[in-house]
C-alpha positions in Angstrom: -39.4 74.4 -30.2 -39.7 73.9 -34.0 -36.3 75.5 -34.6 -34.7 73.4 -32.0 -36.1 70.2 -33.5 -35.1 71.4 -37.0 -31.5 72.1 -35.8 -31.2 68.6 -34.2 -32.7 66.9 -37.3 -30.2 68.8 -39.5 -27.3 67.8 -37.3 -28.3 64.2 -37.4 -28.6 64.3 -41.2 -25.2 65.9 -41.5 -23.6 63.3 -39.2 -24.9 60.6 -41.5 -23.9 62.4 -44.7 -21.6 60.9 -47.3 -18.8 63.1 -46.2 -18.4 60.9 -43.1 -18.8 57.7 -45.2 -16.2 58.7 -47.8 -13.2 60.1 -45.9 -9.8 59.6 -47.5 -8.1 58.6 -44.3 -6.4 62.0 -44.1 -7.6 63.1 -40.7 -5.2 63.7 -37.8 -6.2 64.2 -34.2 -4.7 65.2 -30.9 -6.1 65.2 -27.4 -5.8 67.3 -24.3 -5.9 66.1 -20.7 -5.5 67.8 -17.3 -3.3 66.3 -14.5 -5.3 64.3 -11.9 -5.8 65.6 -8.3 -6.6 62.3 -6.7 -6.1 58.5 -7.1 -9.6 58.2 -8.5 -9.0 61.0 -11.0 -5.7 59.4 -12.0 -7.4 56.1 -12.7 -9.9 57.9 -14.9 -7.2 59.8 -16.7 -5.3 56.7 -17.6 -8.5 54.8 -18.6 -9.3 57.8 -20.9 -5.8 57.8 -22.3 -5.7 54.1 -23.0 -9.1 54.3 -24.7 -8.0 57.1 -27.0 -4.4 56.0 -27.5 -5.2 53.3 -30.2 -6.6 56.1 -32.4 -3.1 57.1 -33.1 -3.1 60.8 -32.1 -0.3 62.9 -33.4 0.3 64.0 -29.8 -1.5 64.4 -26.5 -1.1 67.5 -24.3 -1.3 67.9 -20.5 -2.3 71.2 -19.0 -0.5 73.2 -16.4 -2.2 75.0 -13.5 -2.0 78.7 -12.8 1.2 79.6 -11.1 2.6 76.1 -11.7 0.1 74.7 -9.2 0.0 71.3 -11.0 3.7 71.3 -12.0 4.7 68.0 -10.4 1.5 66.3 -11.6 1.8 67.6 -15.1 5.5 66.4 -15.2 4.6 63.0 -13.8 1.8 62.5 -16.4 3.8 63.5 -19.5 6.9 61.5 -18.3 4.7 58.4 -17.9 3.2 58.9 -21.4 6.7 59.3 -22.8 7.9 56.1 -21.1 4.9 53.9 -21.9 3.5 55.0 -25.2 4.6 55.8 -28.7 2.2 58.7 -28.7 4.3 61.9 -28.2 3.3 63.9 -25.1 3.1 67.7 -25.1 3.6 69.5 -21.8 1.9 72.8 -21.2 4.1 75.6 -19.7 3.0 79.1 -18.7 4.7 82.3 -17.6 2.5 82.9 -14.5 4.2 83.4 -11.1 7.5 81.9 -12.1 11.0 83.3 -12.9 12.9 82.5 -16.0 15.2 80.3 -14.1 12.3 78.3 -12.7 10.6 77.9 -16.1 13.9 77.0 -17.7 14.5 74.3 -15.1 11.0 72.8 -15.8 11.7 72.9 -19.5 15.1 71.1 -19.1 13.4 68.5 -16.9 10.9 67.8 -19.6 13.6 67.4 -22.2 15.5 65.1 -20.0 12.3 63.0 -19.5 12.0 62.6 -23.3 9.3 65.2 -23.8 10.0 67.1 -27.0 6.8 69.0 -27.5 5.7 72.0 -25.3 2.5 74.0 -25.5 3.8 77.5 -24.6 1.2 79.8 -23.0 1.2 83.2 -21.3 -1.3 81.7 -18.8 -3.9 83.4 -16.6 -3.6 84.6 -13.1 -5.2 82.6 -10.3 -8.7 83.9 -9.3 -9.2 85.7 -12.6 -7.0 88.7 -11.6 -5.5 90.8 -14.4 -2.3 89.4 -15.8 0.9 90.5 -14.2 4.3 89.3 -15.5 6.7 87.9 -12.9 9.5 90.6 -12.3 12.1 88.0 -13.2 10.1 86.0 -15.6 9.0 85.8 -19.2 6.6 88.7 -19.9 4.5 86.8 -22.4 4.2 83.8 -24.7 6.5 85.4 -27.3 9.3 85.6 -24.9 8.6 82.1 -23.6 8.8 80.6 -27.1 12.1 82.3 -27.7 13.4 81.1 -24.3 12.4 77.5 -25.0 14.1 77.5 -28.4 17.3 78.7 -26.7 17.2 75.8 -24.3 16.5 72.9 -26.8 15.0 72.3 -30.2 11.5 71.8 -28.8 8.5 71.4 -31.0 6.3 74.3 -29.8 2.6 74.9 -30.0 0.9 78.2 -29.0 -2.6 79.4 -28.5 -4.9 81.1 -31.0 -8.3 82.7 -30.5 -10.8 82.7 -33.4 -13.1 84.9 -31.3 -10.2 87.2 -30.0 -8.4 86.9 -26.7 -10.2 88.7 -23.9 -7.1 90.9 -23.3 -6.6 91.9 -26.9 -7.4 95.4 -28.0 -8.9 94.3 -31.3 -8.8 91.3 -33.7 -5.9 92.6 -35.6 -3.8 93.1 -32.4 -4.6 89.5 -31.5 -3.6 88.3 -34.9 -0.3 90.3 -34.7 0.5 88.7 -31.4 -0.1 85.2 -32.9 2.3 86.1 -35.7 5.0 87.2 -33.2 4.7 83.9 -31.4 5.2 81.9 -34.6 8.0 84.2 -35.7 9.7 83.5 -32.3 9.9 79.8 -33.2 6.5 78.2 -32.6 5.6 75.4 -35.0 1.8 75.6 -34.9 -1.1 77.1 -33.1 -4.0 75.4 -31.4 -7.2 77.4 -31.1 -9.3 78.0 -28.1 -12.6 76.0 -28.4 -15.4 77.6 -30.4 -18.9 76.6 -31.5 -19.1 78.4 -34.9 -17.1 76.7 -37.7 -17.4 80.0 -39.6 -15.5 81.8 -36.9 -12.6 79.4 -37.2 -12.6 79.5 -41.0 -12.6 83.3 -41.1 -9.8 83.4 -38.6 -7.8 80.9 -40.6 -8.2 82.9 -43.8 -7.4 86.2 -42.0 -4.2 84.6 -40.6 -3.2 83.5 -44.1 -3.8 87.0 -45.4 -1.6 88.3 -42.6 1.3 86.1 -43.8 0.8 83.3 -41.3 1.5 79.9 -42.9 1.9 77.7 -39.9 -0.8 75.1 -39.1 -3.7 76.5 -37.0 -5.4 73.4 -35.5 -9.0 73.9 -34.4 -9.7 73.1 -30.7 -12.9 71.0 -30.3 -14.8 70.8 -27.0 -17.5 68.1 -27.1 -20.2 69.5 -24.7 -22.4 67.5 -22.4 -22.5 69.8 -19.4 -23.7 73.2 -20.5 -23.2 75.0 -17.2 -19.6 73.9 -17.0 -19.0 74.9 -20.6 -20.6 78.3 -20.0 -18.1 78.9 -17.1 -15.2 78.0 -19.3 -16.5 80.0 -22.2 -16.9 83.1 -20.0 -13.3 82.9 -19.1 -12.0 82.8 -22.6 -14.6 84.9 -24.5 -16.1 82.1 -26.5 -19.7 82.6 -27.6 -22.2 79.8 -27.0 -25.0 80.0 -29.5 -28.6 79.9 -28.1 -29.6 77.1 -30.4 -27.0 74.9 -28.9 -28.1 75.6 -25.3 -31.7 74.9 -26.3 -30.8 71.4 -27.6 -29.7 70.5 -24.0 -32.9 71.8 -22.4 -34.7 69.2 -20.4 -31.8 66.7 -20.5 -30.4 67.2 -17.0 -31.7 63.8 -15.9 -31.1 62.0 -19.2 -27.3 61.4 -19.5 -27.5 59.1 -22.5 -29.6 61.6 -24.4 -27.1 64.4 -23.5 -24.3 62.3 -24.9 -26.1 61.7 -28.1 -26.9 65.4 -28.6 -23.3 66.4 -27.6 -21.8 63.9 -30.1 -24.1 65.0 -32.9 -23.3 68.7 -32.4 -19.6 68.2 -32.3 -19.7 65.8 -35.3 -21.6 68.3 -37.4 -19.0 71.0 -36.5 -16.2 68.7 -37.5 -18.0 67.8 -40.7 -18.3 71.5 -41.6 -14.6 72.1 -40.8 -13.6 69.1 -42.9 -15.6 70.5 -45.8 -13.7 73.8 -45.3 -10.4 72.0 -45.7 -9.5 71.1 -42.1 -7.7 67.8 -41.7 -6.4 68.1 -38.1 -8.5 68.4 -34.9 -7.5 68.9 -31.3 -10.0 67.6 -28.7 -10.4 69.0 -25.2 -11.4 65.8 -23.5 -11.9 66.9 -19.9 -10.4 63.5 -19.1 -13.4 61.7 -20.6 -13.1 59.5 -23.7 -16.6 58.7 -24.9 -17.5 61.7 -26.9 -14.0 62.3 -28.4 -13.8 58.6 -29.4 -17.2 58.7 -31.0 -16.4 61.8 -33.1 -13.0 60.4 -34.1 -14.8 57.2 -35.3 -17.2 59.3 -37.4 -14.1 61.0 -38.9 -12.8 57.7 -40.1 -10.2 56.8 -37.4 -9.8 53.2 -36.4 -7.6 51.7 -33.7 -3.9 51.0 -34.2 -1.2 49.8 -31.8 0.6 52.6 -30.0 1.8 50.9 -26.8 5.5 50.6 -26.5 5.2 47.2 -24.9 3.2 46.1 -28.1 5.7 47.5 -30.6 7.3 45.1 -33.0 
């Protein structure tokens, strides 16, 4: 119990440290959303987007379901953002269960809708099955990046894994694959979420030693639901430290306290990343604004006008 209280006390001291009080205004952020499945979820998504929009994100991304299961909803969401906001939208696109012709058609539709940024991913099979490339499709993210660049001059982000992709043979093989994606034309990498700043900083340094000079943006997942986070972490091989789980013990019926603990943990992680030279952060919002907004506020971000109907 003492170690848990000590960890929380340290996190609170860190969040109130001079580092947060003396930022140079040099922090950039981006946010990720998933396409809504119902009218209620759609209302929540747009409320979340409108709350975070004034923070001036460099882009916001919208995920894409396995096998293109959310294709139309993803397209509608990014097209609306492109039409109504000055924040650039980024559309996720995967290789799963689609031919090259189908993927190329989706990419051209994005371009025609004014979407210039694509997050290019291999993707995972539905139901957790082992990955199988479509016989007429792109075999992997490397091929997808090259194919997108042949269609239009997209700005392309790809995935990176500080704790190694579950399908990789070893860390070096995973790093080699990242380099191939960037060499194929990707502009940056966004990491899978993690909970150890040291794992990201080591990965960044190893990437630089391997000749990778493209930006590698850390993906931040503010956690308030530990069981949900555990399911997500199991799918992507992310370790959840025992000390973090213990901080949420006994808070199932105390949502306000969970929010406070979650914000404190994520803010401390961002503080340590900032101290390690990180200036750009990508937040996995899960279509909720409160935690991401609070952390961005601690990082020194303040509202600006980003609505097209409010532009000068």
